[in-house]
LOBA-15582 format. One record per residue: y, x, z of N, C-alpha, C in turn. Coordinates in pm, whole numbers, padded with zeros to 5 digits, always signed. Layout:
YXZYXZYXZ;...
% end
This chain:
+04834+06726+09828+04809+06592+09884+04703+06523+09799;+04602+06467+09863+04495+06400+09791+04543+06267+09735;+04474+06221+09631+04513+06098+09564+04492+05978+09656;+04579+05878+09642+04566+05754+09719+04600+05637+09628;+04553+05521+09667+04581+05399+09591+04711+05336+09639;+04775+05262+09549+04898+05190+09582+04873+05041+09561;+04893+04962+09668+04873+04819+09661+05007+04748+09684;+05035+04647+09602+05162+04575+09609+05140+04435+09663;+05218+04397+09763+05209+04263+09820+05260+04159+09721;+05207+04040+09731+05254+03928+09650+05248+03800+09732;+05363+03731+09744+05494+03761+09686+05568+03867+09767;+05674+03918+09707+05760+04017+09772+05899+04003+09709;+05997+04065+09774+06131+04070+09715+06205+03937+09716;+06297+03925+09623+06391+03814+09619+06325+03678+09642;+06388+03598+09728+06349+03459+09746+06449+03372+09671;+06421+03242+09664+06506+03152+09587+06648+03145+09642;+06663+03151+09775+06796+03145+09835+06880+03267+09803;+06816+03384+09800+06887+03508+09767+06926+03508+09619;+06834+03467+09533+06866+03459+09390+06986+03367+09369;+06985+03252+09436+07096+03157+09423+07228+03221+09465;+07227+03294+09576+07350+03356+09626+07402+03461+09529;+07314+03545+09477+07356+03651+09386+07407+03591+09254;+07335+03493+09201+07377+03428+09077+07511+03359+09097;+07531+03300+09215+07659+03235+09245+07775+03333+09234;+07759+03452+09292+07866+03552+09285+07888+03596+09141;+07781+03620+09069+07795+03664+08929+07864+03559+08843;+07825+03433+08859+07887+03326+08781+08033+03308+08819;+08062+03323+08947+08200+03313+08993+08288+03419+08925;+08236+03540+08917+08311+03648+08853+08329+03623+08704;+08226+03569+08640+08235+03538+08498+08336+03428+08470;+08334+03325+08555+08417+03207+08530+08560+03220+08581;+08579+03295+08691+08710+03300+08755+08770+03440+08758;+08692+03539+08718+08742+03675+08714+08741+03743+08850;+08770+03871+08848+08773+03951+08970+08915+03952+09027;+08928+03971+09159+08817+03985+09253+08766+03850+09301;+08641+03845+09341+08585+03731+09411+08558+03779+09553;+08622+03718+09649+08608+03760+09788+08487+03690+09851;+08403+03769+09916+08284+03717+09982+08298+03743+10132;+08289+03636+10210+08299+03652+10355+08169+03710+10409;+08176+03832+10459+08060+03908+10508+07968+03944+10389;+07851+03995+10420+07758+04037+10315+07689+03915+10256;+07692+03902+10124+07632+03784+10060+07484+03775+10093;+07416+03889+10093+07279+03904+10145+07273+04041+10210;+07172+04065+10292+07164+04191+10364+07085+04295+10285;+07150+04350+10184+07092+04463+10111+07204+04544+10048;+07213+04670+10087+07327+04752+10044+07326+04779+09895;+07208+04783+09834+07201+04806+09689+07257+04685+09613;+07222+04565+09658+07275+04444+09596+07427+04439+09613;+07475+04472+09732+07618+04469+09758+07692+04567+09667;+07636+04684+09651+07699+04786+09566+07707+04739+09421;+07600+04677+09372+07599+04627+09235+07705+04519+09215;+07717+04429+09312+07814+04321+09299+07958+04373+09312;+07975+04474+09397+08108+04535+09409+08151+04597+09277;+08057+04657+09206+08090+04719+09077+08134+04616+08974;+08096+04489+08995+08134+04381+08903+08265+04315+08944;+08314+04345+09065+08441+04289+09108+08436+04207+09235;+08321+04202+09302+08311+04131+09429+08374+04217+09538;+08440+04151+09632+08500+04221+09747+08449+04156+09875;+08380+04234+09957+08323+04181+10081+08421+04205+10195;+08455+04096+10264+08556+04103+10369+08498+04055+10501;+08558+04102+10609+08509+04066+10742+08574+03942+10799;+08688+03900+10742+08756+03781+10793+08832+03713+10679;+08861+03586+10699+08935+03511+10598+09078+03563+10583;+09130+03624+10688+09267+03676+10685+09286+03786+10581;+09175+03847+10538+09183+03954+10438+09193+03900+10296;+09183+03770+10278+09184+03710+10145+09326+03660+10115;+09381+03692+09998+09517+03647+09965+09526+03494+09962;+09646+03440+09988+09664+03294+09982+09618+03238+09847;+09553+03122+09855+09497+03055+09736+09386+03135+09671;+09336+03235+09739+09227+03317+09684+09094+03242+09684;+08999+03301+09618+08865+03242+09607+08772+03309+09707;+08706+03229+09791+08618+03281+09895+08478+03224+09880;+08379+03311+09883+08238+03270+09878+08177+03291+10016;+08115+03185+10070+08043+03198+10195+07903+03250+10168;+07854+03340+10253+07727+03409+10228+07607+03316+10242;+07490+03366+10203+07366+03289+10209+07327+03253+10352;+07385+03322+10451+07349+03300+10591+07419+03179+10651;+07521+03127+10583+07593+03012+10635+07706+03051+10728;+07798+02958+10752+07913+02984+10838+07933+02870+10937;+08002+02896+11048+08037+02788+11141+08133+02689+11076;+08138+02570+11130+08231+02469+11078+08375+02515+11093;+08405+02592+11199+08541+02641+11220+08587+02731+11106;+08494+02805+11045+08528+02891+10931+08567+02806+10811;+08492+02700+10788+08527+02609+10678+08665+02549+10699;+08694+02510+10822+08823+02449+10852+08936+02550+10838;+08912+02673+10880+09016+02777+10868+09044+02807+10721;+08938+02813+10638+08956+02838+10495+09040+02729+10431;+09015+02606+10472+09093+02493+10418+09238+02503+10463;+09259+02539+10589+09395+02553+10642+09472+02662+10569;+09402+02769+10531+09466+02881+10461+09485+02852+10312;+09433+02739+10267+09448+02703+10127+09356+02779+10034;+09246+02831+10086+09153+02907+10003+09063+02814+09923;+09027+02858+09804+08925+02789+09727+08791+02847+09772;+08693+02762+09798+08568+02810+09855+08446+02770+09772;+08348+02858+09777+08216+02833+09719+08115+02861+09829;+08031+02765+09859+07936+02777+09971+07799+02819+09917;+07766+02947+09934+07638+02999+09886+07531+02998+09994;+07553+02919+10100+07452+02907+10206+07317+02867+10145;+07211+02937+10184+07077+02901+10138+07051+02754+10172;+07000+02674+10079+06973+02532+10108+06880+02512+10227;+06791+02606+10254+06701+02591+10368+06773+02618+10499;+06870+02708+10496+06954+02730+10614+07045+02608+10633;+07097+02555+10523+07182+02437+10532+07106+02318+10592;+06976+02311+10567+06897+02201+10625+06890+02215+10777;+06888+02338+10828+06892+02359+10973+07028+02316+11027;+07135+02345+10952+07268+02300+10992+07270+02148+11010;+07210+02078+10915+07210+01931+10923+07130+01882+11043;+07021+01952+11075+06944+01915+11194+07027+01932+11320;+07098+02045+11330+07182+02071+11447+07286+01961+11461;+07350+01927+11352+07455+01823+11355+07396+01687+11391;+07279+01656+11338+07214+01527+11366+07178+01516+11514;+07113+01620+11568+07075+01617+11709+07198+01605+11798;+07304+01674+11759+07426+01670+11839+07485+01528+11840;+07488+01463+11724+07539+01326+11718+07457+01232+11806;+07329+01262+11819+07240+01176+11898+07240+01210+12046;+07325+01306+12086+07343+01335+12227+07251+01441+12285;+07181+01514+12200+07089+01618+12249+07163+01748+12279;+07111+01824+12376+07140+01967+12384+07052+02033+12279;+07107+02130+12208+07031+02196+12101+07007+02341+12139;+06882+02383+12133+06845+02522+12155+06810+02583+12020;+06877+02693+11987+06847+02766+11864+06770+02892+11902;+06646+02900+11858+06568+03023+11879+06604+03119+11767;+06661+03232+11804+06702+03328+11701+06766+03450+11762;+06803+03542+11676+06864+03667+11720+07014+03648+11740;+07056+03665+11863+07196+03649+11898+07283+03742+11811;+07392+03691+11761+07488+03763+11676+07442+03778+11531;+07322+03728+11497+07286+03727+11355+07371+03619+11288;+07424+03646+11167+07515+03549+11103+07452+03412+11080;+07322+03406+11053+07259+03276+11035+07263+03195+11164;+07235+03260+11275+07235+03192+11405+07377+03152+11444;+07473+03241+11422+07612+03209+11453+07660+03091+11370;+07618+03087+11242+07657+02976+11156+07599+02845+11202;+07471+02845+11238+07405+02722+11284+07464+02674+11416;+07484+02767+11510+07541+02730+11639+07683+02677+11625;+07754+02728+11525+07894+02690+11505+07913+02560+11429;+07804+02490+11401+07819+02359+11335+07862+02251+11433;+07849+02278+11562+07889+02181+11665+07974+02252+11769;+08044+02173+11851+08140+02231+11945+08083+02260+12083;+07974+02191+12120+07921+02209+12255+07772+02172+12256;+07713+02186+12372+07572+02154+12395+07479+02228+12298;+07512+02353+12268+07426+02435+12183+07402+02568+12254;+07277+02615+12252+07236+02733+12327+07150+02821+12237;+07180+02951+12233+07099+03047+12158+07003+03114+12255;+06875+03111+12221+06770+03172+12302+06700+03278+12217;+06702+03402+12263+06648+03513+12184+06515+03567+12236;+06479+03531+12360+06357+03585+12416+06303+03491+12524;+06189+03525+12580+06125+03438+12678+06204+03429+12808;+06268+03536+12849+06349+03533+12971+06464+03434+12956;+06529+03436+12841+06639+03342+12818+06586+03199+12811;+06465+03180+12757+06405+03046+12752+06380+02993+12894;+06344+03080+12985+06320+03039+13124+06449+03000+13195;+06560+03056+13151+06685+03040+13226+06789+02951+13160;+06766+02909+13034+06867+02830+12965+06891+02700+13042;+07019+02666+13060+07058+02546+13136+07112+02441+13041;+07062+02319+13052+07104+02210+12965+07158+02095+13051;+07231+02004+12984+07290+01891+13057+07185+01791+13101;+07092+01758+13008+06990+01657+13036+06854+01710+12992;+06769+01753+13085+06639+01809+13049+06550+01713+12970;+06581+01585+12973+06503+01487+12899+06552+01466+12758;+06660+01535+12721+06714+01518+12586+06754+01653+12529;+06651+01728+12488+06670+01863+12434+06600+01871+12299;+06665+01931+12201+06606+01954+12069+06611+02103+12038;+06522+02147+11949+06510+02290+11919+06500+02312+11769;+06572+02413+11720+06557+02461+11583+06541+02613+11590;+06498+02673+11481+06479+02818+11479+06546+02883+11359;+06579+03008+11376+06624+03091+11265+06515+03092+11158;+06554+03091+11032+06456+03077+10924+06379+03204+10894;+06425+03319+10946+06365+03447+10908+06286+03512+11021;+06243+03432+11118+06162+03485+11228+06015+03487+11189;+05932+03531+11283+05786+03522+11266+05732+03429+11373;+05614+03373+11347+05554+03282+11445+05524+03355+11576;+05495+03486+11569+05469+03563+11690+05593+03565+11781;+05712+03573+11721+05836+03572+11799+05862+03437+11863;+05826+03332+11792+05862+03196+11833+05766+03138+11936;+05637+03167+11921+05534+03093+11995+05554+03098+12147;+05579+03217+12203+05596+03228+12347+05719+03153+12396;+05828+03165+12320+05952+03097+12357+05932+02946+12351;+05868+02898+12244+05843+02755+12231+05756+02703+12345;+05657+02783+12384+05570+02743+12494+05646+02721+12623;+05738+02811+12651+05820+02799+12772+05910+02676+12763;+05971+02655+12648+06061+02540+12631+05985+02408+12644;+05864+02403+12589+05785+02279+12600+05746+02252+12745;+05717+02359+12820+05683+02342+12961+05803+02292+13040;+05919+02351+13013+06040+02314+13087+06095+02179+13043;+06079+02149+12914+06135+02025+12858+06025+01951+12783;+05940+01875+12853+05823+01811+12791+05856+01718+12675;+05978+01665+12673+06018+01575+12565+06094+01648+12454;+06073+01777+12443+06144+01860+12345+06126+01806+12204;+06237+01790+12131+06235+01743+11993+06247+01863+11898;+06203+01843+11775+06218+01945+11672+06085+01993+11619;+06089+02053+11500+05969+02108+11437+05920+02230+11514;+05795+02265+11492+05740+02385+11556+05823+02508+11519;+05869+02512+11395+05959+02619+11354+06031+02576+11227;+06141+02644+11199+06211+02626+11072+06200+02751+10986;+06095+02831+11011+06071+02948+10927+06055+02902+10783;+06129+02961+10692+06126+02913+10554+05999+02959+10483;+05967+02889+10375+05842+02917+10303+05838+03060+10251;+05953+03112+10208+05956+03247+10153+05927+03351+10261;+05986+03334+10378+05958+03423+10491+05810+03419+10526;+05755+03298+10537+05614+03283+10573+05523+03344+10468;+05551+03318+10341+05467+03372+10234+05465+03524+10234;+05581+03586+10259+05588+03732+10258+05516+03791+10379;+05525+03723+10492+05453+03771+10610+05302+03757+10591;+05258+03645+10533+05115+03627+10506+05065+03734+10410;+05147+03768+10311+05108+03870+10213+05093+04007+10279;+05180+04036+10376+05171+04164+10448+05045+04169+10534;+05011+04057+10596+04886+04054+10676+04766+04083+10586;+04766+04025+10469+04657+04050+10373+04657+04195+10327;+04776+04248+10301+04790+04386+10257+04740+04482+10365;+04771+04450+10490+04735+04539+10602+04585+04556+10618;+04507+04458+10573+04362+04468+10584+04305+04577+10494;+04381+04618+10393+04329+04714+10296+04406+04845+10293;+04508+04858+10379+04594+04977+10372+04596+05054+10503;+04630+05182+10491+04649+05268+10607+04795+05273+10648;+04882+05238+10556+05025+05252+10576+05096+05153+10483;+05204+05094+10532+05282+05001+10449+05430+05039+10454;+05491+05039+10336+05636+05055+10325+05699+04920+10294;+05799+04884+10373+05874+04761+10351+06011+04801+10297;+06040+04763+10175+06170+04795+10115+06270+04689+10161;+06375+04734+10228+06476+04640+10277+06576+04713+10365;+06693+04656+10377+06798+04718+10458+06772+04697+10607;+06826+04787+10688+06800+04787+10831+06853+04662+10901;+06956+04598+10845+07012+04479+10908+06955+04350+10849;+06846+04362+10773+06780+04245+10716+06675+04193+10813;+06696+04073+10865+06603+04016+10963+06464+04001+10904;+06453+03941+10786+06319+03916+10731+06247+04045+10698;+06321+04150+10660+06258+04279+10631+06204+04343+10759;+06281+04333+10866+06234+04384+10995+06110+04311+11043;+06106+04179+11018+05988+04102+11058+05866+04148+10979;+05881+04181+10851+05768+04229+10771+05713+04359+10829;+05802+04448+10868+05756+04574+10928+05681+04545+11058;+05734+04453+11138+05668+04421+11265+05532+04356+11242;+05522+04268+11144+05393+04204+11113+05291+04309+11073;+05332+04405+10990+05241+04511+10949+05199+04596+11068;+05297+04634+11151+05268+04717+11268+05176+04644+11365;+05199+04514+11384+05115+04435+11473+04973+04417+11420;+04956+04445+11292+04823+04440+11231+04745+04568+11256;+04811+04666+11320+04742+04788+11361+04754+04906+11267;+04851+04902+11174+04868+05016+11084+05011+05068+11091;+05032+05185+11033+05167+05242+11028+05252+05161+10931;+05377+05137+10969+05466+05058+10883+05607+05113+10895;+05677+05123+10780+05810+05183+10777+05904+05095+10695;+06024+05074+10748+06128+05002+10675+06216+05104+10606;+06228+05093+10474+06303+05192+10396+06405+05121+10307;+06522+05181+10293+06622+05127+10200+06579+05150+10056;+06521+05266+10030+06472+05299+09897+06377+05419+09909;+06332+05471+09796+06230+05577+09796+06277+05704+09867;+06409+05723+09877+06461+05845+09940+06434+05849+10090;+06400+05734+10147+06370+05730+10290+06224+05765+10321;+06143+05786+10219+06001+05813+10241+05981+05958+10288;+05911+05973+10397+05870+06104+10449+05724+06123+10410;+05697+06219+10325+05561+06236+10271+05458+06268+10379;+05503+06317+10494+05405+06341+10601+05347+06210+10654;+05419+06099+10629+05371+05968+10676+05245+05923+10604;+05225+05973+10483+05110+05927+10404+05006+06037+10384;+05022+06147+10456+04923+06254+10446+04786+06203+10493;+04686+06217+10408+04551+06176+10442+04522+06028+10426;+04619+05952+10375+04595+05808+10357+04513+05783+10231;+04440+05672+10231+04364+05631+10113+04432+05519+10037;+04497+05428+10111+04563+05314+10049+04701+05295+10110;+04803+05295+10026+04940+05275+10071+04989+05141+10016;+05039+05056+10104+05090+04926+10063+05241+04927+10051;+05291+04845+09959+05436+04834+09940+05472+04686+09930;+05575+04647+10004+05631+04513+09991+05782+04525+09998;+05851+04412+09988+05997+04414+09993+06047+04288+10060;+06154+04303+10137+06217+04189+10201+06279+04095+10099;+06316+03977+10144+06363+03872+10053+06497+03902+09988;+06568+04005+10036+06696+04041+09974+06690+04174+09900;+06570+04227+09879+06555+04357+09813+06513+04339+09667;+06586+04398+09572+06552+04383+09430+06424+04457+09393;+06355+04405+09293+06227+04460+09250+06241+04603+09198;+06356+04636+09143+06372+04772+09089+06354+04877+09199;+06386+04843+09324+06366+04938+09433+06219+04961+09460;+06139+04854+09447+05994+04866+09461+05940+04956+09350;+05987+04935+09229+05941+05016+09115+05974+05163+09137;+06091+05192+09194+06128+05330+09221+06038+05391+09328;+06003+05311+09430+05911+05358+09534+05775+05390+09473;+05727+05303+09386+05597+05325+09322+05599+05453+09240;+05704+05473+09163+05712+05596+09081+05715+05720+09169;+05787+05712+09280+05792+05826+09373+05654+05854+09431;+05584+05750+09474+05451+05769+09530+05355+05825+09425;+05367+05777+09303+05279+05826+09196+05307+05972+09165;+05431+06014+09181+05466+06154+09159+05414+06244+09269;+05366+06183+09377+05316+06262+09491+05174+06221+09528;+05093+06191+09428+04951+06170+09452+04903+06028+09440;+04992+05934+09421+04951+05794+09411+04892+05760+09276;+04796+05669+09278+04736+05623+09154+04810+05504+09096;+04747+05433+09006+04808+05315+08944+04830+05207+09049;+04947+05145+09045+04978+05040+09143+04905+04911+09105;+04843+04850+09206+04769+04725+09183+04828+04614+09267;+04864+04505+09201+04919+04390+09271+04809+04306+09332;+04832+04256+09452+04735+04170+09517+04763+04024+09485;+04661+03942+09496+04679+03799+09474+04763+03740+09587;+04842+03640+09554+04924+03576+09655+04980+03445+09605;+05056+03380+09690+05117+03251+09656+05222+03270+09547;+05218+03185+09447+05320+03188+09342+05433+03093+09382;+05551+03148+09394+05667+03066+09434+05739+03014+09311;+05756+02883+09305+05818+02820+09189+05950+02751+09222;+05992+02762+09348+06116+02697+09390+06236+02768+09327;+06330+02688+09278+06452+02742+09218+06570+02657+09264;+06676+02720+09312+06795+02648+09357+06908+02668+09256;+06985+02563+09232+07100+02572+09144+07212+02653+09210;+07288+02730+09132+07399+02807+09191+07502+02716+09256;+07572+02769+09356+07680+02695+09420+07801+02695+09331;+07883+02591+09346+08003+02577+09263+08128+02566+09349;+08242+02579+09283+08372+02579+09351+08401+02445+09414;+08447+02449+09542+08491+02328+09611+08642+02316+09593;+08686+02206+09539+08831+02186+09520+08897+02145+09652;
% end
């Protein structure tokens, strides 16, 4: 295999919300001991989950799996209000590790609902972030995942509709749906999107990377929304793009004859996985890895604490 260059996207990997969630679990284990029960996956990355499990975290699918008076951590994706109420009814101690940017969408949903709006959430149906946002209110909330659903969504008052979006989408996914909603509901309230800065920065970095590469590897788990969006952004830029959990997913035939291979990582993927991918590529013809210029992210969120 002929030599090829390795280019690294910047920024890539962990975002501030993911760091906050992981640090929250670690601090919880240090301060309160094991086990610390986490409702669903704290973030969507199997390597991160495995590391936290080794420290004493236990990921559960329902609150019923947690012993009475147990400690429960809500994931970075957020939960419906009914989950909070059930945890309180069960007497569980809770720590809310919801990403602050996702929590801001929750507050928007609640505000619009109080003001009498029907709320449309643009997002992937059954994704935990969307389920959490939709579950902040009891009625007048609609999930729209595609343009067909945008054409058919039925609301109580077409003159009083508000819209929010999942934070890990791409503008390409949103634009067509938003266009239909604006046509159907000319007085539509809400921002153009609630895509978070970290999602946007990583997508912009991939677009820049795609201009110089023949192939891009996105390190991230298959159920990670933002990682899937990075692969789609790269593919839509006209180059080959692959979503991989780690270096073991790389098929060397994918890079046969390439001159420049790009590597990035989703917001829930640790940097060590990128380093392992780079070492693997270097062992099979890759040169020195070169980082590209990009936005420097300085946002930092404080860890979540126990709710009495």
